[in-house]
C-alpha positions in Angstrom: 0.0 0.0 0.0 2.8 2.4 0.9 4.5 1.8 -2.5 1.2 2.4 -4.3 0.7 5.7 -2.5 4.3 6.7 -3.2 4.0 5.7 -6.8 0.9 7.8 -7.2 2.6 10.7 -5.5 5.7 10.5 -7.7 3.5 10.1 -10.8 1.5 13.2 -9.9 4.7 15.1 -9.1 6.3 14.2 -12.4 3.2 15.4 -14.2 2.9 18.6 -12.2 6.5 19.7 -12.7 7.2 18.1 -16.1 10.1 16.4 -14.5 10.5 13.9 -17.3 12.1 16.4 -19.5 15.6 17.4 -18.4 17.4 18.2 -21.6 20.0 20.8 -20.6 22.5 20.7 -23.4 24.6 23.8 -23.5 23.4 24.7 -20.0 24.9 27.9 -18.7 26.9 27.5 -15.5 25.4 29.2 -12.5 27.1 31.1 -9.6 25.8 28.3 -7.3 27.4 25.6 -9.3 30.8 27.2 -9.1 30.8 28.6 -5.6 31.8 26.8 -2.4 30.2 27.9 0.8 29.8 26.7 4.3 26.2 26.1 5.4 24.6 24.1 8.1 23.5 20.7 7.0 20.7 18.6 8.4 23.0 17.2 11.0 24.1 20.7 12.1 27.7 20.2 10.8 29.2 22.9 8.6 30.0 21.4 5.3 29.8 22.1 1.6 27.9 18.8 1.3 24.8 20.6 2.6 24.3 22.7 -0.6 21.6 22.6 -3.2 23.5 23.1 -6.4 21.3 24.0 -9.4 21.7 21.5 -12.2 24.2 19.5 -10.2 22.7 18.0 -7.1 21.8 18.2 -3.4 24.5 17.5 -0.8 26.2 14.2 -1.7 23.6 13.3 -4.3 24.4 14.3 -7.9 22.3 14.0 -11.0 23.1 10.9 -13.1 24.5 9.0 -10.1 23.5 5.3 -10.1 21.1 3.7 -7.6 24.1 1.9 -6.1 26.0 5.2 -5.7 23.1 6.6 -3.8 22.9 3.7 -1.5 26.7 3.8 -0.9 26.5 7.5 -0.1 23.3 7.6 2.1 22.5 4.0 2.9 19.2 2.3 2.6 16.3 4.7 1.9 13.4 5.0 4.3 10.9 4.6 1.4 11.8 2.7 -1.7 9.5 2.9 -4.7 11.6 0.3 -6.6 12.8 1.7 -9.9 11.1 5.1 -9.3 12.4 6.9 -6.3 14.0 6.8 -2.9 13.0 8.9 0.1 15.4 9.8 2.9 13.0 11.0 5.6 15.5 12.6 8.0 17.0 14.6 5.1 13.7 15.6 3.5 14.9 14.4 0.1 13.3 12.3 -2.6 15.6 11.1 -5.4 13.8 10.2 -8.6 15.3 7.7 -11.0 15.1 6.9 -14.7 17.0 3.9 -16.0 18.6 3.4 -12.6 20.2 6.9 -12.7 19.2 10.1 -10.8 16.9 12.2 -12.9 15.7 14.7 -10.3 16.3 15.5 -6.6 13.5 17.0 -4.6 14.0 18.9 -1.3 10.6 18.8 0.3 8.7 20.4 3.2 6.7 17.1 3.6 5.3 14.3 1.6 1.6 13.6 1.9 0.9 10.1 3.4 4.5 9.9 4.7 4.3 11.8 8.0 7.9 10.8 9.1 9.5 12.9 6.3 11.2 16.0 7.8 11.6 19.3 6.1 14.7 19.6 4.0 17.3 21.8 5.6 19.6 22.1 2.5 19.9 25.5 1.0 21.5 27.1 -2.1 24.7 29.2 -1.7 22.4 32.2 -2.2 20.4 31.1 0.9 17.2 29.9 -0.6 15.5 26.8 0.9 12.3 25.4 2.2 10.4 28.3 3.8 12.0 31.0 1.6 9.5 33.5 0.1 8.8 34.1 -3.6 10.6 37.5 -3.1 13.6 35.7 -1.6 13.8 33.5 -4.6 13.5 36.3 -7.2 15.9 38.4 -5.3 18.5 35.6 -5.5 17.8 34.3 -9.0 15.9 37.1 -10.8 12.8 36.6 -12.8 12.0 32.9 -13.5 12.2 31.5 -16.9 8.6 30.3 -16.5 5.8 30.4 -13.9 3.6 27.3 -13.9 1.2 25.8 -11.3 2.8 27.8 -8.4 6.3 27.0 -9.5 9.1 29.3 -10.3 11.2 27.6 -13.0 14.8 28.5 -13.8 15.3 26.2 -16.8 18.8 27.4 -17.6 19.9 26.6 -14.0 18.1 23.2 -13.7 16.1 24.5 -10.7 12.5 24.8 -9.7 10.8 26.3 -6.6 7.3 25.1 -5.8 5.4 27.6 -3.7 2.6 27.0 -1.3 1.0 29.9 0.7 3.7 32.2 -0.5 6.6 30.1 0.7 8.9 27.5 -1.0 7.5 24.1 -0.3 9.6 22.0 -2.7 12.9 22.6 -4.5 13.7 20.4 -7.5 17.1 20.0 -9.0 17.1 18.6 -12.5 
């Protein structure tokens, strides 16, 4: 039953954000991708591994890593929708796969029907994270490439911010 609920959630999420398309050839490099900063990670340790890096990854998880690489880095996931995604509840991260490679990484505030998932504490080098306002995001990244269904999309960066009640609820790196 848990897998069915998670599968439905991931399917809806993929449809909502258009996550299936991540062609980013000739992507411009962002300031975030080339900047090293010290931020506080979910374990309250200062490290560069606690960054959301647009178009690259979140913490230790990078786009195009294999399923085995993810398990080696973070261990067994708390929720495993086999072949679809892993959820690491304490980190507030969902890793979405395609062909056993990381396609998208979601930093979430929560996941419906999964009450043990904590809010993601990772932030970009520009300071945006879960709970940031729309104004915080546009001050850091400028006007979005596209506004769609409550999401600020920065296609050239590989970054999306889903808003709910005026605050960032989900951050997607693709």
